[in-house]
C-alpha positions, 0 to 999 in steps of 0.5 A, a space after each residue: 523476457 526483455 527488459 521493458 516488455 510485459 505480459 499479455 494478460 488482461 482484457 480491455 479496460 472496459 471489461 475490468 471496470 465492472 470489477 471495481 469495488 464500491 466498498 468502504 472508503 478511506 476516511 475522507 479527512 485523509 484524502 487529497 483533492 485528487 481523491 487518494 490518501 498520502 501515507 507513509 509505510 512505517 517500514 520506512 521508519 523501522 529504526 524507530 518505534 511506531 509511536 515515533 514513526 507516526 510523529 515523523 510521518 506527520 512531520 513529513 506532511 503525510 495524513 496517513 500511515 501503513 503499519 507493519 507487524 512486529 514494530 515496537 509501538 513505544 510511547 504509552 505502550 512501551 515494548 508491545 509490538 504491533 499485531 492482531 493480538 493487541 487488546 482493545 485498550 491498546 488499540 484505542 491508545 494507538 489510535 488516539 496518538 494517531 488522531 493527535 498527530 492528524 494521522 489515519 491508519 489505512 493499511 496493515 502489512 506486508 503480513 502473512 495470513 493463514 488459509 485457516 479461516 479462524 486464524 485469518 479472521 484475527 487479522 481482519 478483526 484487527 483491521 476492523 478495529 483499526 478502521 483500516 481500508 486494507 491489508 497487504 499480503 503475499 499469501 496467495 495460497 490463502 486466496 479463498 479464505 481472503 476473498 470470503 473475509 474481504 467480502 464479509 468485512 468489506 476490507 481490501 486485500 492488496 497483493 504485494 510484490 517483491 522482486 525476482 525471484 520471489 513468488 509474486 514478482 510477476 504481476 501476471 501470476 497475481 492476475 491469473 489468480 484474482 481476475 475472477 475474484 471479488 472486487 475487494 481483491 487486488 494489488 498493492 503495486 510496489 513500483 520499485 520492486 517491479 523496476 528491480 525485476 526489469 518491468 517498466 512500472 507504468 506499462 504494468 499499471 496500464 494493464 492492471 489499473 482497475 485492480 490496483 487498491 494501494 501502492 508502495 510508491 517509489 522512484 528509482 535511478 534505473 529499470 532492470 537492476 536494483 538501485 536505492 529509493 530516491 525522492 519522487 520526480 528525481 528518478 525514472 519512474 513516472 509516478 504522475 503518469 501512473 497516478 493518472 492511469 489508476 485515477 481513470 478507473 476511480 482509484 481512491 486508495 492509499 498511495 504509500 511512500 515506502 522509502 528504504 534508504 537512509 533509514 535513520 535520516 530519511 524524513 526530509 526525503 519522505 517529505 519531498 515525496 509527500 510534497 510531490 504527491 501534494 503538488 500532483 493533487 493540487 493540479 489534478 483535482 478529482 
């Protein structure tokens, strides 16, 4: 595969429009004027507790967070780690802390989900209690179970990609698996990982836009090799054009900033990314 070549896989966009979900939306209070949510992947702040990550995300100007399994919660919950086994009381305390900081939880992942329905249901029950829009996973082998529960709970299932040589680096593999599935099944588009794999993110998005439910948005110095994350607008990934493309198809999901660099001091850079998205939203109102 050439560096910027892609895959021939998707029928015309008009055919894909019929697959769009009309399911449960994100809390309107967390939406920008452009119709999507600006969130921070708490993995960006993995050196801190979730309690602190919520506060730092708010300080950076975000309105939402995507939480990940296993992060120590901190605050009132101490050493308890985030996951589907949280009690209702623990979830209530966590959500209360988010509300106090003006933060909405939107997504959970990247998390493995079992093909066993009883086990998988625990993740969806947790997502329901948290009021989430979606769950992010790479458990493509559990697709039948995920589709059933995505319909039942009206929660998006967002398939995420890591770079080569991981199982889902090629968006065509995900496409072939989900193309005839329920509209709640789609992509969590990790743009930086596509760039590392030698795929031009905008060209990928043009092929799959109606099925993109969420982003792990990044900017990078180059396509075709690994480079560290950088503030949006300072690299080669055309995030504005990518947002234009998905919004043509009614995108109203979470644009999650995942900033995997300067782990202990990256809040100012995350804030730059938030500023980029807010500026875009101001000039590209829905």
